[in-house]
C-alpha positions as CSV (number, residue, x, y, z in Angstrom):
1,M,-80.1,-33.4,105.2
2,F,-82.6,-34.5,107.2
3,I,-86.3,-34.5,105.7
4,P,-89.1,-35.8,108.5
5,P,-90.7,-38.8,106.9
6,A,-94.4,-38.9,106.6
7,N,-96.9,-40.5,109.0
8,D,-97.0,-43.6,107.8
9,P,-97.3,-46.9,109.6
10,L,-94.9,-48.8,107.2
11,L,-92.4,-46.2,107.5
12,D,-92.7,-46.4,111.5
13,Y,-92.1,-50.3,110.9
14,L,-89.1,-49.6,109.0
15,T,-87.6,-47.3,111.6
16,S,-88.1,-49.8,114.0
17,A,-86.6,-52.2,112.0
18,L,-83.4,-50.4,111.5
19,Q,-83.3,-48.8,115.2
20,K,-80.3,-50.2,117.3
21,N,-79.8,-49.5,120.9
22,G,-82.4,-47.3,121.3
23,R,-81.1,-44.7,118.7
24,R,-84.9,-44.0,116.9
25,A,-83.8,-40.5,115.6
26,K,-80.7,-41.9,113.5
27,A,-82.9,-44.8,112.3
28,A,-85.5,-41.7,111.4
29,R,-82.8,-40.1,109.7
30,L,-82.0,-43.4,107.6
31,V,-85.4,-43.9,106.7
32,S,-85.8,-40.1,105.3
33,R,-82.4,-40.4,103.6
34,T,-83.6,-43.5,102.0
35,L,-86.5,-42.1,100.7
36,L,-84.5,-39.1,99.2
37,H,-82.4,-41.4,97.4
38,I,-85.2,-43.2,96.2
39,H,-86.9,-39.9,94.8
40,T,-83.2,-38.9,93.1
41,S,-83.0,-42.3,91.6
42,T,-86.4,-42.7,89.9
43,R,-87.8,-39.1,89.8
44,A,-91.3,-40.6,91.3
45,P,-92.8,-40.4,94.9
46,P,-91.2,-42.8,97.0
47,M,-93.9,-43.9,99.6
48,P,-95.5,-45.9,96.7
49,I,-92.4,-47.6,95.5
50,V,-91.2,-48.6,99.5
51,R,-94.9,-49.8,99.6
52,E,-94.8,-51.8,96.8
53,A,-91.3,-53.4,97.1
54,I,-92.0,-54.4,100.9
55,L,-95.2,-56.0,99.7
56,A,-93.2,-57.7,96.6
57,A,-90.9,-59.2,98.8
58,S,-93.4,-60.2,101.6
59,P,-94.0,-63.9,101.8
60,A,-97.4,-65.4,102.5
61,V,-96.3,-68.5,104.2
62,K,-93.5,-69.6,106.4
63,L,-92.4,-73.0,107.1
64,G,-92.4,-74.6,110.7
65,S,-90.6,-78.0,111.9
66,H,-92.9,-80.9,113.1
67,K,-91.6,-84.3,114.2
68,Y,-93.9,-87.1,112.5
69,G,-92.5,-90.4,114.0
70,T,-88.8,-90.3,113.4
71,K,-88.8,-87.7,110.5
72,S,-88.7,-84.0,110.7
73,L,-91.1,-82.2,108.3
74,Q,-91.2,-78.8,107.3
75,V,-95.1,-77.6,107.8
76,P,-96.3,-74.7,105.5
77,Y,-98.1,-72.0,107.8
78,A,-100.2,-69.1,106.3
79,L,-99.2,-65.5,107.5
80,T,-101.1,-62.6,108.9
81,E,-100.9,-59.3,107.4
82,K,-98.4,-57.9,109.9
83,Q,-96.4,-61.0,110.0
84,R,-95.8,-60.8,106.0
85,I,-95.2,-57.0,106.6
86,H,-92.3,-57.9,109.1
87,A,-90.9,-60.9,106.9
88,G,-90.7,-58.6,103.9
89,V,-89.3,-55.7,105.8
90,K,-86.9,-58.4,107.2
91,A,-86.1,-59.8,103.9
92,V,-85.3,-56.2,102.5
93,L,-83.0,-55.6,105.1
94,G,-81.2,-58.6,104.9
95,A,-80.6,-58.6,101.2
96,S,-79.7,-55.0,101.2
97,E,-76.5,-55.9,103.4
98,S,-74.9,-57.4,100.5
99,R,-75.7,-54.4,98.2
100,P,-72.7,-52.1,96.9
101,G,-72.6,-49.0,98.9
102,K,-71.1,-46.8,101.7
103,S,-74.0,-46.1,103.7
104,V,-77.1,-48.4,105.2
105,D,-79.5,-45.8,103.3
106,I,-77.9,-45.8,99.7
107,R,-77.8,-49.9,100.1
108,L,-81.6,-49.7,101.0
109,A,-82.9,-47.5,98.5
110,R,-81.2,-50.0,96.0
111,E,-82.3,-52.8,97.4
112,L,-86.1,-51.3,97.4
113,I,-85.6,-50.5,93.8
114,G,-83.9,-53.5,92.6
115,V,-87.3,-55.8,94.5
116,L,-89.6,-53.8,92.0
117,Q,-86.8,-54.5,89.0
118,G,-87.3,-57.9,90.0
119,E,-83.3,-58.3,90.7
120,S,-83.3,-58.6,94.3
121,K,-82.2,-61.7,96.7
122,A,-85.2,-60.9,98.8
123,I,-87.7,-62.0,95.9
124,V,-85.1,-65.4,95.1
125,E,-85.5,-66.1,99.1
126,K,-89.4,-65.6,98.7
127,E,-89.8,-67.8,95.3
128,R,-87.3,-70.5,97.4
129,L,-89.5,-70.7,100.3
130,H,-93.1,-70.7,98.3
131,K,-91.8,-73.6,96.4
132,L,-90.7,-75.6,99.2
133,A,-93.9,-74.7,100.9
134,M,-96.1,-76.0,97.7
135,V,-93.9,-78.7,97.7
136,N,-94.9,-79.6,101.4
137,R,-98.5,-78.9,101.2
138,W,-99.3,-82.9,101.8
139,V,-97.7,-82.4,105.3
140,N,-100.9,-80.9,106.7
141,L,-102.7,-84.2,106.0
142,L,-100.4,-86.3,108.2
143,V,-101.0,-83.7,111.0
144,P,-103.9,-84.3,113.4
145,S,-106.4,-81.3,113.3
146,H,-106.7,-81.7,117.1
147,F,-103.0,-80.7,117.4
148,S,-101.9,-77.1,117.5
149,L,-98.7,-76.7,115.0
150,S,-98.5,-73.1,116.9
151,C,-96.8,-74.8,119.6
152,T,-93.9,-76.7,117.8
153,L,-92.2,-72.9,116.6
């Protein structure tokens, strides 16, 4: 059963992330079935659940490697909103692969619901990344301000 998803940039982004070999219609069907599974299991509108889950799994920072002398240091970088959404979608899709379920749409729906319940690998990975970034905040003091860190990524 194909229910076309509402026109939403987040759903378009999720569809693009699921798309393989140019098969956008198949990815759109997976997203609409995911929304249907979320609605049947929670009896709530699926769009707020998807939006909250992806934002909850989105990290605020990323870590880049920077050579300082002979050491390789992890430098935290703040992410823009679009980068945060991309990282959140990637984290949710990656964590959904380890969920039980026969098809991608069922696993993705369970993962999105699990993120909101706090029992997701995507949340654990986000917390690990944030802890590591907090530990390495001091690295920004070592790097000269005239040196562009974006060129090392």
